[in-house]
Structures are given as structure tokens and as C-alpha cells.
N, C-alpha and C positions, 0 to 999 in steps of 0.2 A: 507679204514676204520675198517680194519681187521691187519693193522701191529702189534699190541701188540700181539695177536695170533700167528702169522706166523712169530714172532721177532727170535724166535730160527731158524728156515729154512730159513729166510732171513739172518741171521750172518754166515751161513755157506756159501753163496754168495760173503761174502767181502763186498755189498749194496744192498739195493732195486733196483736199476738201474739194476743190473747182477741180479738178482732173477727174475725180471719181462722180460727177455731177457731169460732165461734160461727155464721158467715155459712157455713163449708165444712157444719155439721149440719144450716141450714137448706138448702143446696142439695142434699145428699144425700136430703133426707127428700122433700123436692119433687121431685126426681128419680126417686126409687124409687116415690113415690105414683101418678106421673103418667104412666109407665108400663105397657104392657101386661100385664105379668106380673110387677107388683107381689106385694110379701111383707106380712106384717105388720108395724110397725115397731114397735120394742121401746120400755119406757117411757124407758128413759136418751137413745136418741136424741133422741124425742120431747121429752125437756124440752128440749136442747138446741135445739133448733128451736124450740119455744116461747118459751125466752127470748129468743130472738134477735126473734122478732116482736113479743115484748110491749116489750121498748128501742125496736127500731124504729118503731113504730108510736106512741109516744110522740112522733116527729119528724116525723111524718108526718102532713100535711094532710087532715081528713076529706074533704075536696073530692075527693081522689084514691082514695077508698074507693066504686067501682062497682057493685060485685055483691054485697057485704054489709056493712054500720056498722059503725065501730068498735066500738060498746059490744056488739054482738051477739058480735063476737070474743072482748071481754073476758071475756064472760058464759062462750062455750064453752070458753077455757082454764081459766077456775075452776071450772066443770064435770067438767072433764078431772080437774085437780088433786085436786077432791074424792072421785072415782072411785079414785084412786089408793090409798087409803086404808080402800076398802070390799072386802069376798070374799076378805080378807086368812088367810095359815093363823094357827093358833093355834100350831103349831112346828114347825118344821123343821129339818133339820139341812144345807140344800144349799150352804151357804158351805165345803162340803169336797168339793161338787161339781164337776169339771172343765167348767165350760161354757165351748165354744169363742169363740173372738173373733170367728172369721170366719160367716158368716151361713149356717144349711145351704138347698141349696136342691134341687127337681126331686125329693123327699121329701112334695110334700101326699098320692098317695094312700096311704100307708104312715101318715100323720099323722091323716087322715080314719078310718082304722081303727083305731087306738087310739083316740082321741073316742069311736067307733061302739062298742069292746068293754069299755074301761075305765070310761068315761062315762057312755055309755049315750047317746047323743047324737049326730045325727046332723046338724047345723047349724042345723035347724028344729026339731027336737022330741025329745021324750023316749021312748027307745025299751025295749024290756024284756029286751033282750040281752047284759045286764051280764055278763064273763066273771070268775071269780076269779084265774086267774093265767092270764096270757101271756107266750108265750116267744119273744125276737126273736132270732133266730138270722143267722147270715152269718159268712165269714170276716174274718179281721183286719184292721182298719182300713178298713173299708168303709163305717161308720159309723155302727156299732149306737147307742152311746151316744151320740154326737152327734144321732141321731135322738131318744132318750129326754129328752135334755135340751129340746130345739125344742119337744116335745110338753111338756114340764112348762111352759117358757116360754107357749108358746102356751094351756096351762090356767088359769096365772097372771092372765094378761090377760083369758080369758073370766068368769072369775069376778068380777071387777070390772063385770060388763056384768049388770044388771036382765033381760035377756030371752033370758040361758043357763042352761036348765032341765036340766042335766047333771049328772053327780058334782061334789060342791064340798066335796073332803078338809078336814078338820079340819089334817090333818097328811099330809106329803111327807118319805118321809125315805129315804135314797140311799147306799147300801152297796157298796161294789168291791170286789171281792177279787184282782182285777188285781196281778200281778207284773215286770212290764215293760210299756215302752210305746216306741212309735216317737217317733226325734226327729229332727230335722236341725240340724246343726254349722252355727253362724252362720257359720263363719270360711271351712267348706271345702265347706260345700254337699252334704257326705256323708248318707244315712240312715244311724240307727245306732239299737240298741238300749239302753235305758235303764231299769233297774231301778228299781221301786216299791216302796215298803214297801205292804203290801195291808192291808186292814181287818180283816179276819177271812180263817180261813184252815182253817175247820170250821165244825160247824151249833153246838157252843157257845160260840163266839168272837161268829159271827154275835149269836144271843138273848140274850149278854149286852150286845152295842152295842144292840142293838134293846132290850131290857127297859130298858137305864139312859137310852135316851134318852126313851121314854114314861114312864117312872119309875114302873115296875109290878116286878112278881116274876113276873105272870106271867098272859097272857089269863083273863078269868073270861068265865062263862057271859052274863053280864049287858050284857057290852061293846056297846058301839052306834054307837060315834064310828064314821065314816066316815075311811077314810085310804088312802096310798098309800106302796107298798115300792115300791123298786128295786132289786133286788139283779144288780149288773153285772160282766162275766166270771165268771159261774160255771165256766168249763169250768179256769180258775186251780185249782180243786179237785181230787180225786182222786176217781175215780168213785163211790166209798161215799159219801163227806162230801157230792157233789153230789147224792145221792139222798134222802140223811137232811134236808139242806135242803129238798130238793122237797117230800117227805113231811111235813114240816113246816109248812112253809104251807099245805098239803090240809090236813093235821090237826087243826093247832092254829090256826089264822090266822083272825078271826071272818069271818063272810061279808061284813060291813060294812067289810072291809080288802081294797084289791085290792094285787094282788104284780103286776111285769112283772121276768121276766128274760132278760138279754142274755147269749148266748154262742155261740161258734162250734163247739159241739155241740148240736144239737138237742136238746130235751127232750121225749120224747112223752108224761108225765104230765102233761100241761097241759090248760086249757080251752081254747085259741088259740093257735095258730103264727103266727107272720110272719115268713117268711123276706125278708132283705132280699139284694135281685139286683142283681147289678154294673150299669154302664151301657156299653153297647154301642153301636156302629154310630153310628145317628142319634139316638139317646139320649143317647149322649154326647157327643156334639158340640152336643147343647142345653145336656148340665150345663155343660159347661166355659165357655161364652157366656152362660150365665146365674149361675155363678158368680163371672166375672168380673165381671158387669156387677153382681151386689148387692154384690161383695167391693171395688167400686172400682177395680180395676186393667184394661189390657188387654191380651190375647194378641195378637202380630200374626204368625199362623202361615199356610203357606198350605194349601191342600186335605189335602194329603198328609200335612202335619208335623201337622195336626191329626187325621188317620184315626191316625196314629202315635202319636198321645199317647193317643187313645182306647183304644187298642188296648194298650198297656202300663199306662193307669192304672187304667181300667175303672169311673172315678170316684170312685176312692178320693180321700176330703177330705186327703191326704197330698200 
């Protein structure tokens, strides 16, 4: 309807479709940050939003910048892009990690626990209670893997901040023993189990992957590099191999390297256990409301329907 009015701006993006894509990203970020339950904005979303701001700023007169002048905005954007290249990992294998497309919500307490015990950081100061091995447990599809990956995303963001004094690992490695996953058929909407190829099946194959990625034959007594290793879906291994993996992490993993285990079967021989609970009653309703808000869709349900959804979903991400 207003294409003629916005034509000079649209032309800067190459096509109306590109304009709509970047303007939508701007509105998503703006609305997300202005909401009282705002969450951290990903680098990808931030870059899309900033591109829209930069292009639009070139066409808007300086007379309309009442609270912050144009040059200061340009300077802040430039500093942000510079920060993207700071605090990066020396190496990782996160391209194999199943980062979720949807945004995780209502798990701030658990993420804070991970920063406290993995990174020895409480948000304001460095702590002395770092744990070597942490076990995240909970039943299937409750969001254990999503929680860890969200923690990694936030850690990577904090590593770019000068005032962050917690763990700054030189590497993060992710390994999954998962053999099946829950999937939804796009045509029928039915939930089904889908087989996937696990990255390792026992301790030996796990060590082979780890040493290959680190380009070493074994850990030495002089190993000092800080690192983080995630062992996902440990319950997929048999009892003997699970114990071997946990024993290996305890006995051979250097103290400078942290390990996070996710499993449906809680491991007792760890330094810290973090059980993941489901969302029930009011917490479940809050989860659904925030999840729909953060992921950009609307659920129009009566109170009874909302209670029924909470009863049967328990806040499962599927």
C-alpha cells in the first residue's frame, strides 16, 4: 500500500522482498528488547537489524535524531562489528552441533547455574567454585541439549565482552551418542522417532574423535589450555561404556578442561548434578506465553485449553 512512499528506502535493499526481510528483523529485535522479559539477541539477528538501521539512517535527516546523534550510532555499530572478531575460539566443531532454530525460554536459572559452575562466573565477578564434570539430566525431549547449546551461545557472546572475567575456553568440542531423535512429519503432523548416526558408541571411539580434533595422541601432564567438552546423550551407551567415559573424564581430562554430560540417566560420579524439571501449572503457562512471544507466533487458547496443553506437554520443546 505504501510502496511508493517507501520506494527510495526499498531501492537501497535491491528488492521489496529484501526490504521486508530486514525490516522484519529490525522489528523483531526492537520488540524483543523493549519487552520486559527480553532475552539475549543472537549475532545473526543483531547483524540483520543493524543492516536495516545503517541503510535507513542514510536516508533519514539528522533533524530527526532527537536522543542520539547519527555519528554516535554509526560509532556504536562499528564497535559492535569489531567485537564480533574478539574473544573467538581457537578451534571448535560446533558446525556439527544441532543448534535449535527456535529460542529457548524460561531456563535462565539453569543457564546461570552453568555459568556459575562451568565458568565460575555469577554475572558480576569471578568465583572459585568451578566444577570439573557437570551432569545435566532429565527425561527425553525436555530440552537438555537445547539448554547446553543456548549456554554455549551465551558464553560465546560474553567472551566478546571486556568486563566478562569467567572461563574463556580456547576450544569447545561437542560429541553426541544420540541414536534416535523425535521428529514431526510435515504432511501429517504426527510425531515419530527418527534414527540418526551416533558420533561415538564407546569410550575408544570417543577418544579417537577427541584426540583427532585436538590433534594430539594423548593429554600430557603439561596441558594448560582451557577448554570445554560436551558429551551429549550419554544414556545411549551401555552401562559399562558409560562408566568408562565418566571415569576417563575424571582420570585423564586435564583440570583446565571442563566437561558437561547430558543424559536421561543421572550419573552419580560427577562434581555437580543439574536435573532439568518440566514446566507445570503456572510455570507451564508462562513457558508457553514466552515461547510463543520469543519465536514470533500467537497461540489463541482458552484458559482450559492452555491448562490442558501444559498438562500434556510439560514444557517439552517439541
